[in-house]
N, C-alpha and C positions, 0 to 999 in steps of 0.2 A: 193136519186135518183139523178143521174147526167145525164144531157142531153148535148151532144156535138153536136154543129151545125156549119154549114158553109153556108153562104148565105141563111139563113132560111131553110136549108135542114138538117134533122137529120142524123148525121153520125153514132152515137152510143148512147146507153143508158146503164148506169151502175146502178145496184141495189146492194147496199152494204149489207153485211152479217147482219148488225145490224138494217136494215130497219124494221119498225113495222107498221102494219095497222090492221084494224078490218074488218072482212068480206072478200069480194073479191075485189081486186083492180087491174084493167088492166092498164098497163103502156104504152102500145103501141097504136098509132092511129089505128082506125078500117081499115084504108087503107093498113096497113102493111101486108105482106104475112105471117109473124110470129107474133103470138099474145102471149104476155107474161103477166101473172098475178101472184100475190101472194095471197094466201088464208090463212086466220087466223081465226079459229073458236074455241069456247070453247068445252070442253068435252060434248058429247051427241048430237052435231049438226048432222043432217042427211042431206045428199045430195041425191036428187032423183036419182034412177037408170036411166040410159039413154045410148043411143048410138048415133052416128053421122050419118046423112044421107050421101049418096053418092051424092056429088054435084061437077060438073065439074067447076074448077077454072082455070083461066089463069094468071099465075105469070110470069113476065118477069125479075124479080130481085131476086137473091138469097140472103136471109138474114140468118145470123148465130146467134145462142145463145151459149155462152160458160158458163159453170158452173164450177167454181173452187172448186174442192174437197179438195185438199191439195196444199201447196206450195205458190209460189209467182212468178208472171210474169209481165213483162212490155209490154203493148200493144201500138203500134204506129199507129196513125190514120191519114189517108190521104183523101183529096178530089181528087179522082182519084189517081194521083201520087204526088200531092203537100202536103207536111207535114202540119198537123194541130196541133197535140199535142200528148203527151204520157201520159198514165195513168198506175198506178200500180194496179194489181188485186191480192187479197189475198184469202186464203181459205174461202169459203162461199160466195164470190162475184159472180155476174152474169153480163155478158155483152151481149147486143144485138148489133150486127154489122149490121146496117141498110143500109148503102150505103158507097160509097167511097172505099178506099183501107185500108189494115191493115197488120201489121207484128207483130211478137212477139219475145221477148227475155226472156228465162226462167232464173229467178234470184235465185230460190231455187227449188230443185226437186219438180215437180208439176204433179198432176193428175187432169185432167179436162174432162168434157163431152161436146161434140159439138153436136148441133142439127140444122139441116137445111133441106130444101126441097129436096126431091129426085125425080127421080133418080139423083145421083151425078155422073157426068162424068168429072174427073179432066182435061183431055186434051181439053174439050170443054167449061167447066164452068169458068175457071179462066185465068187471064192474069198476068204473073209474071213480076215484075220489081224490080230494085235494089234501095236501099236507104242507104245513109251514116249514117243515124240515127240508123240503126241496128248494127253498128260496136261498 
């Protein structure tokens, strides 16, 4: 597990393909609007049937989770528009983009899944900016 921070603020969290744990392990603080956990159980484990209550929640920040299925990508992380660092994501890796800005460069043909809160309205939800780091 890698945690990228700037001024005590979590920018991103990366869970690598080879991470191992027993039982359920939540990686995100309970204050995050996206909650990420890895579950690892032996054969025969039963998880009680359940559903989730309708509870009104007020989120003011969009957080994204990317799950790399195949390929290789470089993710550039920013504190707003100020570059912090770049990280390589490979097949099987997961990243939670918690705050700040981000951009990507596909290094090898990639397929990934993105999960974020909805409804997503591109023209209202994001601010585009340029960075020489992506060149």
